[in-house]
mmJSON file of the N, C-alpha and C atoms, coordinates in Angstrom:
{"data_MODEL":{"atom_site":{
"group_PDB":["ATOM","ATOM","ATOM","ATOM","ATOM","ATOM","ATOM","ATOM","ATOM","ATOM","ATOM","ATOM","ATOM","ATOM","ATOM","ATOM","ATOM","ATOM","ATOM","ATOM","ATOM","ATOM","ATOM","ATOM","ATOM","ATOM","ATOM","ATOM","ATOM","ATOM","ATOM","ATOM","ATOM","ATOM","ATOM","ATOM","ATOM","ATOM","ATOM","ATOM","ATOM","ATOM","ATOM","ATOM","ATOM","ATOM","ATOM","ATOM","ATOM","ATOM","ATOM","ATOM","ATOM","ATOM","ATOM","ATOM","ATOM","ATOM","ATOM","ATOM","ATOM","ATOM","ATOM","ATOM","ATOM","ATOM","ATOM","ATOM","ATOM","ATOM","ATOM","ATOM","ATOM","ATOM","ATOM","ATOM","ATOM","ATOM","ATOM","ATOM","ATOM","ATOM","ATOM","ATOM","ATOM","ATOM","ATOM","ATOM","ATOM","ATOM","ATOM","ATOM","ATOM","ATOM","ATOM","ATOM","ATOM","ATOM","ATOM","ATOM","ATOM","ATOM","ATOM","ATOM","ATOM","ATOM","ATOM","ATOM","ATOM","ATOM","ATOM","ATOM","ATOM","ATOM","ATOM","ATOM","ATOM","ATOM","ATOM","ATOM","ATOM","ATOM","ATOM","ATOM","ATOM","ATOM","ATOM","ATOM","ATOM","ATOM","ATOM","ATOM","ATOM","ATOM","ATOM","ATOM","ATOM","ATOM","ATOM","ATOM","ATOM","ATOM","ATOM","ATOM","ATOM","ATOM","ATOM","ATOM","ATOM","ATOM","ATOM","ATOM","ATOM","ATOM","ATOM","ATOM","ATOM","ATOM","ATOM","ATOM","ATOM","ATOM","ATOM","ATOM","ATOM","ATOM","ATOM","ATOM","ATOM","ATOM","ATOM","ATOM","ATOM","ATOM","ATOM","ATOM","ATOM","ATOM","ATOM","ATOM","ATOM","ATOM","ATOM","ATOM","ATOM","ATOM","ATOM","ATOM","ATOM","ATOM","ATOM","ATOM","ATOM","ATOM","ATOM","ATOM","ATOM","ATOM","ATOM","ATOM","ATOM","ATOM","ATOM","ATOM","ATOM","ATOM","ATOM","ATOM","ATOM","ATOM","ATOM","ATOM","ATOM","ATOM","ATOM","ATOM"],
"id":[1,2,3,4,5,6,7,8,9,10,11,12,13,14,15,16,17,18,19,20,21,22,23,24,25,26,27,28,29,30,31,32,33,34,35,36,37,38,39,40,41,42,43,44,45,46,47,48,49,50,51,52,53,54,55,56,57,58,59,60,61,62,63,64,65,66,67,68,69,70,71,72,73,74,75,76,77,78,79,80,81,82,83,84,85,86,87,88,89,90,91,92,93,94,95,96,97,98,99,100,101,102,103,104,105,106,107,108,109,110,111,112,113,114,115,116,117,118,119,120,121,122,123,124,125,126,127,128,129,130,131,132,133,134,135,136,137,138,139,140,141,142,143,144,145,146,147,148,149,150,151,152,153,154,155,156,157,158,159,160,161,162,163,164,165,166,167,168,169,170,171,172,173,174,175,176,177,178,179,180,181,182,183,184,185,186,187,188,189,190,191,192,193,194,195,196,197,198,199,200,201,202,203,204,205,206,207,208,209,210,211,212,213,214,215,216],
"type_symbol":["N","C","C","N","C","C","N","C","C","N","C","C","N","C","C","N","C","C","N","C","C","N","C","C","N","C","C","N","C","C","N","C","C","N","C","C","N","C","C","N","C","C","N","C","C","N","C","C","N","C","C","N","C","C","N","C","C","N","C","C","N","C","C","N","C","C","N","C","C","N","C","C","N","C","C","N","C","C","N","C","C","N","C","C","N","C","C","N","C","C","N","C","C","N","C","C","N","C","C","N","C","C","N","C","C","N","C","C","N","C","C","N","C","C","N","C","C","N","C","C","N","C","C","N","C","C","N","C","C","N","C","C","N","C","C","N","C","C","N","C","C","N","C","C","N","C","C","N","C","C","N","C","C","N","C","C","N","C","C","N","C","C","N","C","C","N","C","C","N","C","C","N","C","C","N","C","C","N","C","C","N","C","C","N","C","C","N","C","C","N","C","C","N","C","C","N","C","C","N","C","C","N","C","C","N","C","C","N","C","C","N","C","C","N","C","C"],
"label_atom_id":["N","CA","C","N","CA","C","N","CA","C","N","CA","C","N","CA","C","N","CA","C","N","CA","C","N","CA","C","N","CA","C","N","CA","C","N","CA","C","N","CA","C","N","CA","C","N","CA","C","N","CA","C","N","CA","C","N","CA","C","N","CA","C","N","CA","C","N","CA","C","N","CA","C","N","CA","C","N","CA","C","N","CA","C","N","CA","C","N","CA","C","N","CA","C","N","CA","C","N","CA","C","N","CA","C","N","CA","C","N","CA","C","N","CA","C","N","CA","C","N","CA","C","N","CA","C","N","CA","C","N","CA","C","N","CA","C","N","CA","C","N","CA","C","N","CA","C","N","CA","C","N","CA","C","N","CA","C","N","CA","C","N","CA","C","N","CA","C","N","CA","C","N","CA","C","N","CA","C","N","CA","C","N","CA","C","N","CA","C","N","CA","C","N","CA","C","N","CA","C","N","CA","C","N","CA","C","N","CA","C","N","CA","C","N","CA","C","N","CA","C","N","CA","C","N","CA","C","N","CA","C","N","CA","C","N","CA","C","N","CA","C","N","CA","C","N","CA","C","N","CA","C"],
"label_alt_id":[null,null,null,null,null,null,null,null,null,null,null,null,null,null,null,null,null,null,null,null,null,null,null,null,null,null,null,null,null,null,null,null,null,null,null,null,null,null,null,null,null,null,null,null,null,null,null,null,null,null,null,null,null,null,null,null,null,null,null,null,null,null,null,null,null,null,null,null,null,null,null,null,null,null,null,null,null,null,null,null,null,null,null,null,null,null,null,null,null,null,null,null,null,null,null,null,null,null,null,null,null,null,null,null,null,null,null,null,null,null,null,null,null,null,null,null,null,null,null,null,null,null,null,null,null,null,null,null,null,null,null,null,null,null,null,null,null,null,null,null,null,null,null,null,null,null,null,null,null,null,null,null,null,null,null,null,null,null,null,null,null,null,null,null,null,null,null,null,null,null,null,null,null,null,null,null,null,null,null,null,null,null,null,null,null,null,null,null,null,null,null,null,null,null,null,null,null,null,null,null,null,null,null,null,null,null,null,null,null,null,null,null,null,null,null,null],
"label_comp_id":["MET","MET","MET","LEU","LEU","LEU","GLY","GLY","GLY","THR","THR","THR","LEU","LEU","LEU","VAL","VAL","VAL","ASN","ASN","ASN","LEU","LEU","LEU","VAL","VAL","VAL","VAL","VAL","VAL","TYR","TYR","TYR","LEU","LEU","LEU","ILE","ILE","ILE","VAL","VAL","VAL","ALA","ALA","ALA","GLY","GLY","GLY","VAL","VAL","VAL","ILE","ILE","ILE","VAL","VAL","VAL","GLY","GLY","GLY","LEU","LEU","LEU","LEU","LEU","LEU","LEU","LEU","LEU","TYR","TYR","TYR","LEU","LEU","LEU","VAL","VAL","VAL","ARG","ARG","ARG","ILE","ILE","ILE","SER","SER","SER","PRO","PRO","PRO","VAL","VAL","VAL","PRO","PRO","PRO","GLU","GLU","GLU","PRO","PRO","PRO","TRP","TRP","TRP","LYS","LYS","LYS","GLY","GLY","GLY","TRP","TRP","TRP","LEU","LEU","LEU","TRP","TRP","TRP","PHE","PHE","PHE","LEU","LEU","LEU","VAL","VAL","VAL","MET","MET","MET","ALA","ALA","ALA","ILE","ILE","ILE","ALA","ALA","ALA","VAL","VAL","VAL","LEU","LEU","LEU","ILE","ILE","ILE","VAL","VAL","VAL","ILE","ILE","ILE","TYR","TYR","TYR","ALA","ALA","ALA","LEU","LEU","LEU","LEU","LEU","LEU","SER","SER","SER","LEU","LEU","LEU","LEU","LEU","LEU","GLY","GLY","GLY","GLY","GLY","GLY","GLY","GLY","GLY","VAL","VAL","VAL","GLY","GLY","GLY","GLY","GLY","GLY","ILE","ILE","ILE","ALA","ALA","ALA","LEU","LEU","LEU","PRO","PRO","PRO","HIS","HIS","HIS","PHE","PHE","PHE","LYS","LYS","LYS"],
"label_asym_id":["A","A","A","A","A","A","A","A","A","A","A","A","A","A","A","A","A","A","A","A","A","A","A","A","A","A","A","A","A","A","A","A","A","A","A","A","A","A","A","A","A","A","A","A","A","A","A","A","A","A","A","A","A","A","A","A","A","A","A","A","A","A","A","A","A","A","A","A","A","A","A","A","A","A","A","A","A","A","A","A","A","A","A","A","A","A","A","A","A","A","A","A","A","A","A","A","A","A","A","A","A","A","A","A","A","A","A","A","A","A","A","A","A","A","A","A","A","A","A","A","A","A","A","A","A","A","A","A","A","A","A","A","A","A","A","A","A","A","A","A","A","A","A","A","A","A","A","A","A","A","A","A","A","A","A","A","A","A","A","A","A","A","A","A","A","A","A","A","A","A","A","A","A","A","A","A","A","A","A","A","A","A","A","A","A","A","A","A","A","A","A","A","A","A","A","A","A","A","A","A","A","A","A","A","A","A","A","A","A","A","A","A","A","A","A","A"],
"label_entity_id":["1","1","1","1","1","1","1","1","1","1","1","1","1","1","1","1","1","1","1","1","1","1","1","1","1","1","1","1","1","1","1","1","1","1","1","1","1","1","1","1","1","1","1","1","1","1","1","1","1","1","1","1","1","1","1","1","1","1","1","1","1","1","1","1","1","1","1","1","1","1","1","1","1","1","1","1","1","1","1","1","1","1","1","1","1","1","1","1","1","1","1","1","1","1","1","1","1","1","1","1","1","1","1","1","1","1","1","1","1","1","1","1","1","1","1","1","1","1","1","1","1","1","1","1","1","1","1","1","1","1","1","1","1","1","1","1","1","1","1","1","1","1","1","1","1","1","1","1","1","1","1","1","1","1","1","1","1","1","1","1","1","1","1","1","1","1","1","1","1","1","1","1","1","1","1","1","1","1","1","1","1","1","1","1","1","1","1","1","1","1","1","1","1","1","1","1","1","1","1","1","1","1","1","1","1","1","1","1","1","1","1","1","1","1","1","1"],
"label_seq_id":[1,1,1,2,2,2,3,3,3,4,4,4,5,5,5,6,6,6,7,7,7,8,8,8,9,9,9,10,10,10,11,11,11,12,12,12,13,13,13,14,14,14,15,15,15,16,16,16,17,17,17,18,18,18,19,19,19,20,20,20,21,21,21,22,22,22,23,23,23,24,24,24,25,25,25,26,26,26,27,27,27,28,28,28,29,29,29,30,30,30,31,31,31,32,32,32,33,33,33,34,34,34,35,35,35,36,36,36,37,37,37,38,38,38,39,39,39,40,40,40,41,41,41,42,42,42,43,43,43,44,44,44,45,45,45,46,46,46,47,47,47,48,48,48,49,49,49,50,50,50,51,51,51,52,52,52,53,53,53,54,54,54,55,55,55,56,56,56,57,57,57,58,58,58,59,59,59,60,60,60,61,61,61,62,62,62,63,63,63,64,64,64,65,65,65,66,66,66,67,67,67,68,68,68,69,69,69,70,70,70,71,71,71,72,72,72],
"pdbx_PDB_ins_code":[null,null,null,null,null,null,null,null,null,null,null,null,null,null,null,null,null,null,null,null,null,null,null,null,null,null,null,null,null,null,null,null,null,null,null,null,null,null,null,null,null,null,null,null,null,null,null,null,null,null,null,null,null,null,null,null,null,null,null,null,null,null,null,null,null,null,null,null,null,null,null,null,null,null,null,null,null,null,null,null,null,null,null,null,null,null,null,null,null,null,null,null,null,null,null,null,null,null,null,null,null,null,null,null,null,null,null,null,null,null,null,null,null,null,null,null,null,null,null,null,null,null,null,null,null,null,null,null,null,null,null,null,null,null,null,null,null,null,null,null,null,null,null,null,null,null,null,null,null,null,null,null,null,null,null,null,null,null,null,null,null,null,null,null,null,null,null,null,null,null,null,null,null,null,null,null,null,null,null,null,null,null,null,null,null,null,null,null,null,null,null,null,null,null,null,null,null,null,null,null,null,null,null,null,null,null,null,null,null,null,null,null,null,null,null,null],
"Cartn_x":[0.815,0.0,0.86,1.97,2.858,3.478,3.83,4.373,3.367,2.108,1.042,0.896,0.962,0.855,2.048,3.235,4.421,4.286,3.813,3.595,2.565,1.493,0.462,1.011,1.793,2.365,3.31,4.165,5.086,4.307,3.275,2.447,1.775,1.232,0.563,1.547,2.765,3.782,4.161,4.383,4.725,3.572,2.343,1.181,1.068,1.362,1.322,2.359,3.554,4.597,4.179,3.613,3.173,2.046,1.079,-0.015,0.526,1.467,2.077,2.781,3.501,4.157,3.14,2.051,1.006,0.356,0.103,-0.47,0.505,1.788,2.801,2.808,2.727,2.694,1.437,0.315,-0.915,-0.75,-0.12,0.036,0.93,2.016,2.95,2.615,1.593,1.25,0.625,0.799,0.235,-1.232,-1.957,-3.361,-4.199,-5.22,-6.067,-6.777,-7.211,-7.718,-8.933,-9.968,-11.061,-10.62,-9.754,-9.285,-8.313,-7.543,-6.588,-7.313,-8.421,-9.222,-9.794,-10.26,-10.793,-9.695,-8.496,-7.378,-6.995,-6.97,-6.65,-7.686,-8.97,-10.032,-9.897,-9.562,-9.406,-8.269,-7.135,-6.002,-6.376,-7.071,-7.466,-8.495,-9.423,-10.424,-9.759,-8.779,-8.058,-7.257,-6.669,-5.915,-6.827,-8.02,-8.973,-9.376,-9.596,-9.951,-8.818,-7.58,-6.43,-6.359,-6.582,-6.544,-7.686,-8.877,-10.003,-9.705,-9.159,-8.841,-7.789,-6.767,-5.731,-6.309,-7.188,-7.79,-8.731,-9.474,-10.341,-9.535,-8.417,-7.606,-6.959,-6.749,-6.243,-7.274,-8.547,-9.619,-9.978,-9.435,-9.736,-10.732,-11.206,-12.149,-11.411,-12.018,-11.402,-11.911,-11.431,-11.854,-10.742,-11.078,-10.061,-9.529,-10.274,-9.861,-8.834,-8.576,-7.621,-6.237,-5.234,-3.887,-3.108,-3.674,-2.976,-2.651,-1.619,-1.251,-2.339,-2.508,-3.478,-2.731,-3.039,-2.346,-3.036,-2.241,-2.791,-2.123],
"Cartn_y":[-1.193,0.0,1.258,1.207,2.366,2.625,1.552,1.704,2.316,1.968,2.536,4.027,4.418,5.839,6.625,6.048,6.714,6.865,5.805,5.896,6.967,7.048,8.045,9.455,9.672,10.999,11.396,10.474,10.774,11.063,10.263,10.467,11.839,12.227,13.519,14.679,14.507,15.557,15.755,14.659,14.769,15.401,14.988,15.581,17.07,17.437,18.842,19.682,19.132,19.85,20.045,19.01,19.117,20.141,20.115,21.084,22.493,22.638,23.949,24.487,23.622,24.058,24.436,23.671,24.018,25.359,25.607,26.894,28.037,27.791,28.805,29.109,28.059,28.265,29.014,28.736,29.474,30.937,31.186,32.561,33.39,32.792,33.565,33.511,32.761,32.628,33.918,34.156,35.376,35.216,34.358,34.114,35.258,35.751,36.815,36.365,37.334,37.072,36.147,36.246,35.291,33.84,33.574,32.208,31.77,32.703,32.365,31.898,32.527,32.106,30.711,30.42,29.087,28.037,28.358,27.409,27.124,28.175,27.995,27.079,27.317,26.488,25.037,24.83,23.476,22.726,23.395,22.759,22.4,23.292,23.017,21.886,21.833,20.768,19.41,19.353,18.098,17.706,18.686,18.393,17.812,18.357,17.84,16.404,16.137,14.775,13.789,14.212,13.345,13.034,14.039,13.819,12.895,13.109,12.237,10.804,10.613,9.265,8.612,9.373,8.805,8.394,9.207,8.855,7.664,7.582,6.423,5.148,5.238,4.042,3.603,4.534,4.174,3.347,3.639,2.893,1.608,1.41,0.205,0.44,1.655,1.982,2.567,3.516,4.173,3.618,4.184,3.797,2.955,1.757,0.847,1.221,1.995,2.306,3.402,4.141,5.247,4.703,5.165,4.619,5.318,5.362,5.893,4.707,4.827,3.681,3.358,2.097,1.63,1.25,1.91,1.67,0.533,-0.451,-1.578,-1.672],
"Cartn_z":[0.0,0.0,0.0,0.715,0.762,-0.604,-1.303,-2.643,-3.597,-3.428,-4.259,-4.006,-2.746,-2.421,-2.96,-2.896,-3.442,-4.952,-5.626,-7.065,-7.4,-6.608,-6.84,-6.668,-5.616,-5.371,-6.5,-6.926,-8.029,-9.301,-9.58,-10.763,-10.732,-9.574,-9.468,-9.544,-9.045,-9.163,-10.623,-11.345,-12.759,-13.531,-13.245,-13.915,-13.573,-12.348,-11.947,-12.666,-12.846,-13.581,-15.038,-15.638,-17.03,-17.164,-16.249,-16.286,-16.055,-15.149,-14.911,-16.144,-16.844,-18.074,-19.151,-19.244,-20.21,-19.872,-18.597,-18.2,-18.473,-18.273,-18.589,-20.086,-20.91,-22.354,-22.784,-22.145,-22.46,-22.078,-20.942,-20.463,-21.376,-21.902,-22.731,-24.215,-24.587,-25.998,-26.532,-27.836,-28.434,-28.849,-28.184,-28.492,-27.91,-28.653,-28.104,-26.822,-26.04,-24.696,-24.61,-25.409,-25.177,-25.335,-26.311,-26.533,-25.445,-24.933,-23.875,-22.62,-22.301,-21.153,-21.34,-22.551,-22.837,-22.805,-23.287,-23.221,-21.774,-20.943,-19.534,-18.876,-19.174,-18.629,-19.087,-20.354,-20.892,-20.196,-20.0,-19.326,-17.891,-17.199,-15.82,-15.751,-16.702,-16.711,-16.936,-17.833,-18.074,-16.835,-16.155,-14.93,-13.85,-13.709,-12.718,-13.068,-14.353,-14.762,-14.476,-14.672,-14.387,-12.892,-12.055,-10.608,-10.177,-10.729,-10.393,-10.813,-12.013,-12.471,-11.574,-11.172,-10.318,-8.968,-8.411,-7.124,-7.261,-8.356,-8.564,-8.756,-9.455,-9.652,-8.343,-7.431,-6.11,-5.345,-5.568,-4.907,-5.637,-6.834,-7.587,-8.702,-8.84,-9.911,-11.093,-11.744,-12.885,-14.189,-15.242,-16.587,-17.196,-17.663,-18.177,-19.549,-20.341,-21.693,-21.807,-20.745,-20.792,-20.477,-21.225,-21.107,-19.981,-18.795,-17.629,-16.718,-15.898,-15.053,-14.031,-13.764,-12.767,-11.504,-10.415,-9.153,-8.417,-7.952,-7.191,-5.853],
"occupancy":[1.0,1.0,1.0,1.0,1.0,1.0,1.0,1.0,1.0,1.0,1.0,1.0,1.0,1.0,1.0,1.0,1.0,1.0,1.0,1.0,1.0,1.0,1.0,1.0,1.0,1.0,1.0,1.0,1.0,1.0,1.0,1.0,1.0,1.0,1.0,1.0,1.0,1.0,1.0,1.0,1.0,1.0,1.0,1.0,1.0,1.0,1.0,1.0,1.0,1.0,1.0,1.0,1.0,1.0,1.0,1.0,1.0,1.0,1.0,1.0,1.0,1.0,1.0,1.0,1.0,1.0,1.0,1.0,1.0,1.0,1.0,1.0,1.0,1.0,1.0,1.0,1.0,1.0,1.0,1.0,1.0,1.0,1.0,1.0,1.0,1.0,1.0,1.0,1.0,1.0,1.0,1.0,1.0,1.0,1.0,1.0,1.0,1.0,1.0,1.0,1.0,1.0,1.0,1.0,1.0,1.0,1.0,1.0,1.0,1.0,1.0,1.0,1.0,1.0,1.0,1.0,1.0,1.0,1.0,1.0,1.0,1.0,1.0,1.0,1.0,1.0,1.0,1.0,1.0,1.0,1.0,1.0,1.0,1.0,1.0,1.0,1.0,1.0,1.0,1.0,1.0,1.0,1.0,1.0,1.0,1.0,1.0,1.0,1.0,1.0,1.0,1.0,1.0,1.0,1.0,1.0,1.0,1.0,1.0,1.0,1.0,1.0,1.0,1.0,1.0,1.0,1.0,1.0,1.0,1.0,1.0,1.0,1.0,1.0,1.0,1.0,1.0,1.0,1.0,1.0,1.0,1.0,1.0,1.0,1.0,1.0,1.0,1.0,1.0,1.0,1.0,1.0,1.0,1.0,1.0,1.0,1.0,1.0,1.0,1.0,1.0,1.0,1.0,1.0,1.0,1.0,1.0,1.0,1.0,1.0,1.0,1.0,1.0,1.0,1.0,1.0],
"B_iso_or_equiv":[0.0,0.0,0.0,0.0,0.0,0.0,0.0,0.0,0.0,0.0,0.0,0.0,0.0,0.0,0.0,0.0,0.0,0.0,0.0,0.0,0.0,0.0,0.0,0.0,0.0,0.0,0.0,0.0,0.0,0.0,0.0,0.0,0.0,0.0,0.0,0.0,0.0,0.0,0.0,0.0,0.0,0.0,0.0,0.0,0.0,0.0,0.0,0.0,0.0,0.0,0.0,0.0,0.0,0.0,0.0,0.0,0.0,0.0,0.0,0.0,0.0,0.0,0.0,0.0,0.0,0.0,0.0,0.0,0.0,0.0,0.0,0.0,0.0,0.0,0.0,0.0,0.0,0.0,0.0,0.0,0.0,0.0,0.0,0.0,0.0,0.0,0.0,0.0,0.0,0.0,0.0,0.0,0.0,0.0,0.0,0.0,0.0,0.0,0.0,0.0,0.0,0.0,0.0,0.0,0.0,0.0,0.0,0.0,0.0,0.0,0.0,0.0,0.0,0.0,0.0,0.0,0.0,0.0,0.0,0.0,0.0,0.0,0.0,0.0,0.0,0.0,0.0,0.0,0.0,0.0,0.0,0.0,0.0,0.0,0.0,0.0,0.0,0.0,0.0,0.0,0.0,0.0,0.0,0.0,0.0,0.0,0.0,0.0,0.0,0.0,0.0,0.0,0.0,0.0,0.0,0.0,0.0,0.0,0.0,0.0,0.0,0.0,0.0,0.0,0.0,0.0,0.0,0.0,0.0,0.0,0.0,0.0,0.0,0.0,0.0,0.0,0.0,0.0,0.0,0.0,0.0,0.0,0.0,0.0,0.0,0.0,0.0,0.0,0.0,0.0,0.0,0.0,0.0,0.0,0.0,0.0,0.0,0.0,0.0,0.0,0.0,0.0,0.0,0.0,0.0,0.0,0.0,0.0,0.0,0.0,0.0,0.0,0.0,0.0,0.0,0.0],
"pdbx_formal_charge":[null,null,null,null,null,null,null,null,null,null,null,null,null,null,null,null,null,null,null,null,null,null,null,null,null,null,null,null,null,null,null,null,null,null,null,null,null,null,null,null,null,null,null,null,null,null,null,null,null,null,null,null,null,null,null,null,null,null,null,null,null,null,null,null,null,null,null,null,null,null,null,null,null,null,null,null,null,null,null,null,null,null,null,null,null,null,null,null,null,null,null,null,null,null,null,null,null,null,null,null,null,null,null,null,null,null,null,null,null,null,null,null,null,null,null,null,null,null,null,null,null,null,null,null,null,null,null,null,null,null,null,null,null,null,null,null,null,null,null,null,null,null,null,null,null,null,null,null,null,null,null,null,null,null,null,null,null,null,null,null,null,null,null,null,null,null,null,null,null,null,null,null,null,null,null,null,null,null,null,null,null,null,null,null,null,null,null,null,null,null,null,null,null,null,null,null,null,null,null,null,null,null,null,null,null,null,null,null,null,null,null,null,null,null,null,null],
"auth_seq_id":[1,1,1,2,2,2,3,3,3,4,4,4,5,5,5,6,6,6,7,7,7,8,8,8,9,9,9,10,10,10,11,11,11,12,12,12,13,13,13,14,14,14,15,15,15,16,16,16,17,17,17,18,18,18,19,19,19,20,20,20,21,21,21,22,22,22,23,23,23,24,24,24,25,25,25,26,26,26,27,27,27,28,28,28,29,29,29,30,30,30,31,31,31,32,32,32,33,33,33,34,34,34,35,35,35,36,36,36,37,37,37,38,38,38,39,39,39,40,40,40,41,41,41,42,42,42,43,43,43,44,44,44,45,45,45,46,46,46,47,47,47,48,48,48,49,49,49,50,50,50,51,51,51,52,52,52,53,53,53,54,54,54,55,55,55,56,56,56,57,57,57,58,58,58,59,59,59,60,60,60,61,61,61,62,62,62,63,63,63,64,64,64,65,65,65,66,66,66,67,67,67,68,68,68,69,69,69,70,70,70,71,71,71,72,72,72],
"auth_comp_id":["MET","MET","MET","LEU","LEU","LEU","GLY","GLY","GLY","THR","THR","THR","LEU","LEU","LEU","VAL","VAL","VAL","ASN","ASN","ASN","LEU","LEU","LEU","VAL","VAL","VAL","VAL","VAL","VAL","TYR","TYR","TYR","LEU","LEU","LEU","ILE","ILE","ILE","VAL","VAL","VAL","ALA","ALA","ALA","GLY","GLY","GLY","VAL","VAL","VAL","ILE","ILE","ILE","VAL","VAL","VAL","GLY","GLY","GLY","LEU","LEU","LEU","LEU","LEU","LEU","LEU","LEU","LEU","TYR","TYR","TYR","LEU","LEU","LEU","VAL","VAL","VAL","ARG","ARG","ARG","ILE","ILE","ILE","SER","SER","SER","PRO","PRO","PRO","VAL","VAL","VAL","PRO","PRO","PRO","GLU","GLU","GLU","PRO","PRO","PRO","TRP","TRP","TRP","LYS","LYS","LYS","GLY","GLY","GLY","TRP","TRP","TRP","LEU","LEU","LEU","TRP","TRP","TRP","PHE","PHE","PHE","LEU","LEU","LEU","VAL","VAL","VAL","MET","MET","MET","ALA","ALA","ALA","ILE","ILE","ILE","ALA","ALA","ALA","VAL","VAL","VAL","LEU","LEU","LEU","ILE","ILE","ILE","VAL","VAL","VAL","ILE","ILE","ILE","TYR","TYR","TYR","ALA","ALA","ALA","LEU","LEU","LEU","LEU","LEU","LEU","SER","SER","SER","LEU","LEU","LEU","LEU","LEU","LEU","GLY","GLY","GLY","GLY","GLY","GLY","GLY","GLY","GLY","VAL","VAL","VAL","GLY","GLY","GLY","GLY","GLY","GLY","ILE","ILE","ILE","ALA","ALA","ALA","LEU","LEU","LEU","PRO","PRO","PRO","HIS","HIS","HIS","PHE","PHE","PHE","LYS","LYS","LYS"],
"auth_asym_id":["A","A","A","A","A","A","A","A","A","A","A","A","A","A","A","A","A","A","A","A","A","A","A","A","A","A","A","A","A","A","A","A","A","A","A","A","A","A","A","A","A","A","A","A","A","A","A","A","A","A","A","A","A","A","A","A","A","A","A","A","A","A","A","A","A","A","A","A","A","A","A","A","A","A","A","A","A","A","A","A","A","A","A","A","A","A","A","A","A","A","A","A","A","A","A","A","A","A","A","A","A","A","A","A","A","A","A","A","A","A","A","A","A","A","A","A","A","A","A","A","A","A","A","A","A","A","A","A","A","A","A","A","A","A","A","A","A","A","A","A","A","A","A","A","A","A","A","A","A","A","A","A","A","A","A","A","A","A","A","A","A","A","A","A","A","A","A","A","A","A","A","A","A","A","A","A","A","A","A","A","A","A","A","A","A","A","A","A","A","A","A","A","A","A","A","A","A","A","A","A","A","A","A","A","A","A","A","A","A","A","A","A","A","A","A","A"],
"auth_atom_id":["N","CA","C","N","CA","C","N","CA","C","N","CA","C","N","CA","C","N","CA","C","N","CA","C","N","CA","C","N","CA","C","N","CA","C","N","CA","C","N","CA","C","N","CA","C","N","CA","C","N","CA","C","N","CA","C","N","CA","C","N","CA","C","N","CA","C","N","CA","C","N","CA","C","N","CA","C","N","CA","C","N","CA","C","N","CA","C","N","CA","C","N","CA","C","N","CA","C","N","CA","C","N","CA","C","N","CA","C","N","CA","C","N","CA","C","N","CA","C","N","CA","C","N","CA","C","N","CA","C","N","CA","C","N","CA","C","N","CA","C","N","CA","C","N","CA","C","N","CA","C","N","CA","C","N","CA","C","N","CA","C","N","CA","C","N","CA","C","N","CA","C","N","CA","C","N","CA","C","N","CA","C","N","CA","C","N","CA","C","N","CA","C","N","CA","C","N","CA","C","N","CA","C","N","CA","C","N","CA","C","N","CA","C","N","CA","C","N","CA","C","N","CA","C","N","CA","C","N","CA","C","N","CA","C","N","CA","C","N","CA","C","N","CA","C","N","CA","C","N","CA","C"],
"pdbx_PDB_model_num":[1,1,1,1,1,1,1,1,1,1,1,1,1,1,1,1,1,1,1,1,1,1,1,1,1,1,1,1,1,1,1,1,1,1,1,1,1,1,1,1,1,1,1,1,1,1,1,1,1,1,1,1,1,1,1,1,1,1,1,1,1,1,1,1,1,1,1,1,1,1,1,1,1,1,1,1,1,1,1,1,1,1,1,1,1,1,1,1,1,1,1,1,1,1,1,1,1,1,1,1,1,1,1,1,1,1,1,1,1,1,1,1,1,1,1,1,1,1,1,1,1,1,1,1,1,1,1,1,1,1,1,1,1,1,1,1,1,1,1,1,1,1,1,1,1,1,1,1,1,1,1,1,1,1,1,1,1,1,1,1,1,1,1,1,1,1,1,1,1,1,1,1,1,1,1,1,1,1,1,1,1,1,1,1,1,1,1,1,1,1,1,1,1,1,1,1,1,1,1,1,1,1,1,1,1,1,1,1,1,1,1,1,1,1,1,1]
}}}
């Protein structure tokens, strides 16, 4: 169980770094403001879905068709 929690924490840290880099790229991009807000929202929505999937896979649930690691 401890190994599963360590894997989950590492997975969420890596996902957080990737989401942070995507948000940074959205912030510095030359995209006009209405689209920039929608891009920021899209990145955050995907990040929330990744966190929900990781927590569900920790409980043994989750969606089997998505190519994310399954924690046991």
